[in-house]
N, C-alpha and C positions, 0 to 999 in steps of 0.2 A: 383433530386439527384440520385434516383434509375435508372433513364433512362441513365444518364451519366455513371454510374458504369456498367450497363448491356451492353451498347454499347462498352465501353472500353474492357470488357472481350471478347466480340464477335470479336473485331478487333484483339486482341492478339491471340485468337484461330485461326482466319483466317490466320494470318501471320505464325503461327506455322505449320499449315497444308500445306501451300504453300511451306515453307522451307523443310519440310520432304518429300514432294512429288517430289521436284526438286533436292535437294542436299543431304539431310540427309539419310544415310543408303543405298545408291544406290550401287548395286552390278554390276560391269561392265559386259557386255555381249560380249563374244568374240567367235572366231572360233578356231579350232585346230591349224591353222597356226600362231595364235597370242599368243599361250600359253607360249612360251619360255620367254617372257617378264614378265610373271605373276607367276613365280615359288613361291610356298608356299603362294599365296594370294587366298582368297575366290573369285571365279568368277562364272558367269553363262555361261556355255558352250553350244554352239549350233552347230549341224551338222547332218550328215546323217549316220545312222547305216550301217556298212558293216560287213559281217560275217567273221568268224563264231562266233556265240553267244554260250558261254560255261559257265558252272557253274550254281549255284542256287542263286538267289537274296535273298532268305530267309536264306541261309546258309553262306558259306564263301565268297559269292559275285559272281555276274554274270560278266563275262568279254566279252568285244566286242570292236571292233574298231569304232571310230567315225571320219568321214571325213568331210572336208570343203564342203559347198554346191556347190561351183563352182571351186574347186581345188582338188589336189591329196594328200594334207597333211592329215595324220591320227594320232590319238593318242589312246593308249590303255586305256580303261575305266574300272574301277572296281566299281560296283554299288550294294548296298544292299537296300532292302525295297520293297515296292509295285511296281509292274511292270504294267504300263497301258495296257489295253486290246489291243490297237492298236499297241503295240510295236512289231516290226519285222524288218528284214533286209530291207533297202531301205526307212525306215520312217525317218522323221525329228524329232530330239530329242533335248530337252532342259533340262539341269540339272545343279544344283549348286554343287560346290565342290572345291578341290584344286589340283594342279599339284604337285606331289612329284618330286623333281628335279632329273635330270639325275645322274646316279651313275656309278660305274665301276663293271664289272663282269669278272673275270679272266683276268684283265688288259685291257679290252676293255670298251670304253664308251658306255653305253646303255641309251636309252631315258627314260624319266620319265613316270609315269602312272597317269592318272587323277582319283582321288578318289571322286566319287559322294557322296553327303550327302544323308543319308537315307531318302527315300520317297520324293525326290526332282525332280524325273523325270516326264516330261510332253512330250507327243508325239503330232505330228500334221500330219494328213493325207493329203498329197498334193492334192489328187483328190477331197477331200471334198470342197476345196476352189477354185478349177479350174472351169471355166465356162463350162456349159453343152453344148455339141455339138448337133446341130439340125440335125438329120438324115432324116428328112422329114416325119417321121411317127408320128402319134398322140400318146400321152401317153395313156397307158391303165389303 
């Protein structure tokens, strides 16, 4: 009897883990060019940092532009919290947050800003994951 109960509990836990890993609580990962369809939704944004980087992430927020990996579409990002050591212009960045929808300023339509969640930024160094070129010299 105990074995049947233990196996039943194990099966229920396994099904729950599979559900949560594939369907439950997933945050869509998108690029700046896909943001307009996701206004005011929590998403994971991925792109390349383009300058200039202004402001303080510990204060009112750091501002920078994020560009598609393979396109020209950019979005203004406002981020507060810890900034990874590898963060700089040209790095691949991943962060979670929401796009504040476009508004008007002096009668002109202006684009929205992506507001990153505090401490959600992760950077990736492209050269770290690229194959090392063999220059014919032995390593020292």
